[in-house]
PAZAPA-4460 file (N, C-alpha, C; in steps of 0.05 Angstrom, whole numbers, plus 32768, in hexadecimal, padded with zeros to 4 digits):
% residues 69
    n_x    n_y    n_z   ca_x   ca_y   ca_z    c_x    c_y    c_z   seq   type   mol
   8999   88BF   8AFF   898B   88AA   8AF2   896F   88A6   8AFF     1      M     A
   896E   88A8   8B19   8954   88A5   8B27   8940   88BA   8B1E     2      A     A
   894A   88D3   8B1A   8938   88E8   8B12   892C   88E3   8AF6     3      G     A
   893C   88D9   8AE4   8933   88D2   8AC9   891E   88BC   8ACB     4      T     A
   8923   88A7   8ADB   8910   8892   8ADE   88F6   889C   8AEA     5      L     A
   88F8   88AD   8AFE   88DF   88B8   8B0A   88CF   88C8   8AF5     6      D     A
   88DC   88D7   8AE4   88CE   88E6   8ACF   88C1   88D3   8ABB     7      R     A
   88CE   88BD   8AB4   88C2   88AA   8AA2   88AA   889D   8AAE     8      L     A
   88AB   8897   8AC9   8894   888C   8AD6   887D   88A0   8AD6     9      V     A
   8882   88B9   8ADD   886D   88CD   8ADD   8861   88D2   8AC2    10      K     A
   8871   88CF   8AAD   8867   88D3   8A91   8859   88BA   8A87    11      A     A
   885A   88A4   8A96   884D   888B   8A8E   885C   8879   8A7B    12      G     A
   8876   887F   8A77   8886   886E   8A66   8894   8857   8A75    13      F     A
   8894   8858   8A8F   88A1   8843   8A9F   888F   883C   8AB7    14      A     A
   8893   8824   8AC2   8885   881C   8ADA   889A   8816   8AF0    15      K     A
   8893   881C   8B09   88A5   8817   8B1F   8898   8804   8B33    16      R     A
   88A6   87F0   8B3A   889D   87DE   8B4F   88B2   87DD   8B65    17      T     A
   88A9   87D7   8B7E   88BB   87D6   8B94   88C2   87B9   8B9B    18      M     A
   88DB   87B4   8B9F   88E5   879A   8BA7   88F0   879C   8BC3    19      D     A
   88E2   878E   8BD6   88EA   878F   8BF2   88F9   8776   8BFB    20      K     A
   8903   8766   8BE8   8911   874E   8BF0   892D   8756   8BFB    21      S     A
   8936   8748   8C0E   8950   874E   8C1A   894D   8764   8C2E    22      G     A
   8963   8772   8C35   8963   8786   8C49   895D   87A2   8C3F    23      N     A
   895C   87A5   8C25   8958   87C0   8C19   893F   87C0   8C07    24      R     A
   8935   87D8   8C04   891F   87DC   8BF1   892C   87E7   8BD7    25      V     A
   8924   87DB   8BC1   892E   87E5   8BA8   8917   87E7   8B94    26      R     A
   8919   87F9   8B81   8905   87FD   8B6D   890D   87F0   8B53    27      Y     A
   88FA   87E3   8B47   88FF   87D6   8B2D   88EE   87E5   8B18    28      L     A
   88FB   87EB   8B02   88ED   87FB   8AED   88EA   87E9   8AD4    29      Y     A
   88D4   87ED   8AC6   88D0   87E0   8AAC   88C0   87F2   8A9A    30      S     A
   88C0   87EC   8A81   88B1   87FC   8A6D   8894   87F7   8A71    31      A     A
   8884   880D   8A6E   8867   880A   8A71   885A   87FF   8A58    32      S     A
   8866   8804   8A41   885B   87FB   8A27   8871   87F0   8A16    33      E     A
   8869   87E5   89FF   887D   87DB   89EC   888B   87F3   89DF    34      S     A
   88A2   87EE   89D3   88B1   8803   89C6   88A1   8810   89AF    35      M     A
   8892   87FF   89A0   8882   880A   898A   886C   881C   8994    36      D     A
   885E   8814   89AA   8848   8824   89B5   8853   883E   89C0    37      K     A
   886A   883D   89CD   8877   8856   89D8   887F   8868   89C1    38      T     A
   888A   885D   89AC   8892   886D   8994   887A   887A   8988    39      A     A
   8864   886B   8986   884B   8877   897B   8840   888D   898C    40      N     A
   8841   888A   89A6   8837   889F   89B8   8848   88B8   89B6    41      T     A
   8862   88B5   89B6   8874   88CD   89B4   8871   88DA   8999    42      I     A
   8870   88CA   8983   886D   88D5   8968   8853   88E5   8966    43      T     A
   883D   88DA   8971   8823   88E8   8970   8825   8903   897F    44      K     A
   8831   8903   8996   8834   891C   89A5   8844   8931   8995    45      K     A
   885A   8928   8988   886A   893A   8978   885A   8945   8960    46      V     A
   884C   8933   8952   883D   893B   893B   8826   894E   8943    47      L     A
   8818   8948   8959   8803   895A   8963   880E   8976   8968    48      D     A
   8826   8977   8975   8832   8991   897B   8839   89A0   8962    49      S     A
   8844   8992   894E   884B   899F   8934   8832   89AA   8926    50      L     A
   881C   899A   8926   8804   89A3   8919   87F8   89BB   8929    51      V     A
   87F8   89BA   8943   87EE   89D0   8953   87FE   89E9   894E    52      D     A
   8818   89E7   894A   882A   89FE   8947   8829   8A09   892A    53      T     A
   882A   89F6   8917   882E   89FF   88FB   8816   89FA   88E9    54      F     A
   8801   89EC   88F3   87E9   89E8   88E4   87EC   89DB   88C9    55      G     A
   87E0   89E8   88B5   87DF   89DD   889A   87FB   89D8   888E    56      K     A
   880E   89EA   8895   8829   89E6   888B   8835   89CB   8894    57      L     A
   8830   89C4   88AD   883A   89AB   88B7   882E   8993   88A8    58      A     A
   8814   8995   88A4   8806   897F   8896   8810   897C   8879    59      V     A
   8814   8993   886C   881F   8992   8850   883B   8985   8850    60      E     A
   884B   898C   8864   8866   8980   8865   8866   8963   886B    61      N     A
   8853   8959   887C   8850   893D   8881   884A   892E   8867    62      F     A
   8839   893A   8857   8830   892E   883E   8848   892B   882B    63      H     A
   885A   893E   882A   8870   893D   8817   8889   8930   8823    64      T     A
   888A   892B   883D   88A2   8921   884B   88AB   8906   883F    65      Y     A
   8899   88F3   883C   88A1   88D9   8832   88AD   88DA   8816    66      K     A
   88A2   88EC   8806   88AC   88EE   87EA   88C7   88FB   87E9    67      N     A
   88CE   890C   87FD   88E8   891A   87FD   88FE   890B   880B    68      N     A
   88F7   88F6   8819   890A   88E8   8829   891A   88D5   8818    69      K     A
***
């Protein structure tokens, strides 16, 4: 679990703060952005990758996707 949280922090999807209250140090994690903003960021990365890989074909499929769904 800690490895996953560390990767989310490095990717900018989570924030980590240190809590030194009590005898132990513990890390508290929270989301960096709203769920909608995170979904938009991830979707843009996926779409950019598809366009970079498939070019015009990807764009044509985006155009017809809504009509075929």
